[in-house]
C-alpha positions in Angstrom: 75.7 7.2 65.5 73.0 9.4 64.0 73.7 11.1 60.7 74.4 14.9 60.8 71.5 17.2 60.2 70.9 17.9 56.5 71.9 21.6 57.1 75.3 20.5 58.4 76.1 18.2 55.5 77.6 19.5 52.3 75.6 19.6 49.0 76.3 16.9 46.5 79.2 17.9 44.3 77.9 15.8 41.4 76.3 12.5 40.5 79.0 10.2 41.8 79.3 12.1 45.0 75.6 11.9 45.5 75.6 8.2 44.8 78.5 7.6 47.3 76.8 9.7 50.0 73.5 7.8 49.5 75.1 4.4 49.6 77.2 5.3 52.7 74.3 7.0 54.6 71.4 4.8 53.6 72.7 1.7 51.9 71.5 0.4 48.5 67.9 0.7 49.5 68.3 4.4 49.6 68.7 4.4 45.8 65.2 3.1 45.4 63.3 5.3 47.9 60.2 6.7 46.1 60.3 4.1 43.3 56.7 2.9 43.9 55.1 6.4 43.5 57.4 7.0 40.5 56.1 3.9 38.8 52.5 5.0 39.4 53.3 8.5 38.0 53.5 6.9 34.5 49.7 7.2 34.7 50.0 11.0 34.3 50.3 10.6 30.5 47.3 8.2 30.4 45.1 10.6 32.4 46.2 13.5 30.1 45.5 11.5 26.9 42.1 10.3 28.0 41.1 13.8 29.2 42.3 15.3 25.9 40.3 12.9 23.8 37.2 13.4 25.9 37.4 17.2 25.8 38.2 17.2 22.1 35.2 15.1 21.3 33.1 17.5 23.3 34.5 20.5 21.4 34.2 19.1 17.9 30.5 19.0 17.3 30.6 17.4 13.8 32.7 14.2 13.4 33.7 15.2 9.9 35.3 18.6 11.0 38.8 19.0 12.2 39.7 20.5 15.6 40.8 24.1 15.4 44.1 25.3 16.9 42.2 27.2 19.6 40.1 24.1 20.4 43.3 22.0 20.5 45.0 24.5 22.8 42.0 24.6 25.1 41.7 20.8 25.2 45.4 20.2 25.8 45.6 22.8 28.5 42.5 21.5 30.4 43.8 17.9 30.0 47.2 18.8 31.4 45.6 20.6 34.4 43.4 17.6 35.0 46.3 15.1 34.9 48.4 17.3 37.1 45.6 17.6 39.7 45.1 13.8 39.7 48.8 12.9 40.0 50.1 15.7 42.2 49.5 13.9 45.5 51.8 11.0 44.2 54.5 13.5 43.3 54.3 15.2 46.7 54.6 12.0 48.7 57.4 10.7 46.4 59.3 13.9 46.8 59.0 13.8 50.6 60.1 10.1 50.6 63.2 11.0 48.6 64.3 13.9 50.8 67.6 13.5 52.6 67.4 12.6 56.3 63.6 11.8 56.1 61.9 10.4 59.2 61.2 6.7 58.3 58.2 6.6 60.7 56.6 9.3 58.6 57.8 8.6 55.1 59.4 5.2 55.2 56.8 3.8 52.8 54.3 5.3 50.4 51.3 4.5 52.7 53.1 6.0 55.7 53.7 9.1 53.6 50.0 9.3 52.6 49.0 8.9 56.2 51.4 11.6 57.4 50.3 14.2 54.8 46.6 13.4 55.4 47.0 13.7 59.2 48.8 17.0 58.9 46.7 18.7 56.3 43.8 16.6 55.0 43.1 16.7 51.3 44.5 20.3 51.1 47.9 18.9 52.4 48.3 16.9 49.1 48.0 20.1 47.0 50.3 22.4 49.1 52.7 24.1 46.7 50.6 23.5 43.6 
């Protein structure tokens, strides 16, 4: 039959219990749900690095001078905010795909998840909780 609602199931008691429950309830494929967006999230560091370098070059007027601590703090903070803003939609969809007892018609694939979030809330739906 159908699995019990998430509220009726006990929490995982540890890693092995979580692994056993996932394999029993979803099969081996359940271990890899959300892997696609996770692989794309590797880009977070690339966005952050590129933004940092661009902002740093804007802040340092003369190429022979070093960046100050304040400038470095400003550049790194702005770069982190930029990278988080760009990659947050991926994190949101991945998290929803990985939830226990998720509806496969809504979050069975990354594209379905994107469509579900977009339909429910438009662009703002991707940033809910940020």
